[in-house]
C-alpha positions in Angstrom: 0.0 0.0 0.0 1.3 3.4 -0.9 2.4 5.8 1.9 0.1 8.6 0.7 -2.9 6.2 0.8 -2.1 5.2 4.3 -1.8 8.8 5.5 -5.0 9.8 3.8 -6.8 6.8 5.3 -5.6 7.8 8.8 -6.6 11.4 8.3 -10.0 10.4 7.0 -10.6 8.1 10.0 -9.8 10.9 12.4 -12.0 13.3 10.4 -14.9 10.9 10.6 -14.4 10.6 14.4 -14.4 14.4 14.6 -17.7 14.4 12.7 -19.3 11.6 14.6 -18.5 12.6 18.2 -20.0 16.1 18.1 -23.1 14.8 16.3 -23.6 12.2 19.0 -23.1 14.6 21.8 -25.5 17.2 20.1 -28.1 14.5 19.7 -27.7 13.7 23.4 -28.4 17.4 24.1 -25.0 18.5 25.2 -24.8 22.1 24.2 -21.1 22.9 24.2 -20.1 25.7 21.8 -16.8 24.1 20.8 -18.5 21.0 19.3 -19.5 23.0 16.2 -15.8 23.8 15.6 -14.7 20.2 16.0 -17.5 19.2 13.5 -16.4 21.8 11.0 -12.7 20.9 11.2 -13.6 17.2 10.7 -15.9 18.1 7.7 -13.2 20.2 6.0 -10.5 17.5 6.7 -12.8 14.9 5.1 -13.3 17.1 2.1 -9.5 17.7 1.7 -8.9 13.9 1.9 -11.6 13.2 -0.6 -10.2 15.8 -3.1 -6.6 14.4 -2.7 -7.7 10.7 -3.0 -7.9 10.0 -6.7 -8.6 6.7 -8.4 -5.6 5.7 -10.5 -7.4 3.2 -12.7 -9.5 3.6 -15.8 -12.8 2.1 -14.5 -15.4 4.8 -15.1 -17.8 3.5 -12.5 -15.2 3.5 -9.8 -14.2 7.1 -10.8 -17.8 8.1 -10.5 -18.0 6.5 -7.0 -15.0 8.4 -5.9 -16.7 11.6 -7.0 -19.8 10.6 -5.0 -17.5 10.2 -2.0 -16.4 13.8 -2.6 -20.0 15.0 -2.8 -20.6 13.3 0.5 -17.8 15.4 2.1 -19.3 18.5 0.5 -22.6 17.6 2.3 -20.7 17.4 5.6 -19.3 20.9 5.0 -22.8 22.2 4.2 -24.0 20.6 7.5 -21.2 22.5 9.3 -22.3 25.7 7.6 -25.9 25.2 8.8 -24.8 24.4 12.3 -23.0 27.8 12.4 -25.7 29.7 10.5 -28.3 28.8 13.2 -26.1 30.1 16.0 -25.2 33.3 14.1 -28.6 33.9 12.5 -27.1 33.8 9.0 -30.0 31.8 7.5 -33.3 33.4 8.4 -35.4 30.3 8.2 -33.1 27.9 10.2 -34.8 25.7 12.7 -31.7 24.5 14.4 -31.7 21.0 13.0 -31.4 21.7 9.3 -27.8 20.4 9.4 -29.1 16.9 10.0 -30.5 16.7 6.5 -27.1 17.3 4.9 -25.4 15.1 7.4 -27.8 12.2 6.6 -27.4 12.7 2.8 -23.6 12.7 3.1 -23.7 9.6 5.2 -26.0 7.8 2.8 -23.8 8.7 -0.2 -20.7 7.6 1.7 -22.1 4.3 2.7 -23.3 3.6 -0.8 -20.0 4.5 -2.4 -18.0 2.5 0.1 -19.9 -0.7 -0.5 -20.0 -0.4 -4.3 -16.3 0.6 -4.6 -15.3 -2.5 -2.7 -17.6 -4.6 -4.9 -16.3 -3.1 -8.1 -12.7 -3.3 -7.2 -13.1 -7.1 -6.4 -14.8 -7.5 -9.8 -12.0 -5.7 -11.6 -9.4 -7.8 -9.8 -11.1 -11.0 -10.9 -11.1 -9.7 -14.5 -7.3 -9.0 -14.3 -6.6 -12.5 -12.8 -8.6 -14.2 -15.6 -6.5 -12.5 -18.3 
């Protein structure tokens, strides 16, 4: 495994923990102001990792799935924006839980992409072994 891939995987794992823990604590009704900052840093770190992580092969479906992973990270960043916009009254119709929609959409896209990327890479490996 390439060194860059290992580092990006580690940073992505930490970023996902930085997204998950504040969300869990917010849903358990802990209202600590620094949780929004931890969530935002995790969302931006996930976006940076997704932008830097490119698929080196030529399979168009896997390339599309990598782009879907990037879109999921953009959804996390939008969720972070909505968390801050409610606190600062930047979005006039914010209810306080608008960020959950973007967070859920990002999570759904990420789960789909993760499972299908694994499936497609196994299928591609079988093709290469048959040749």
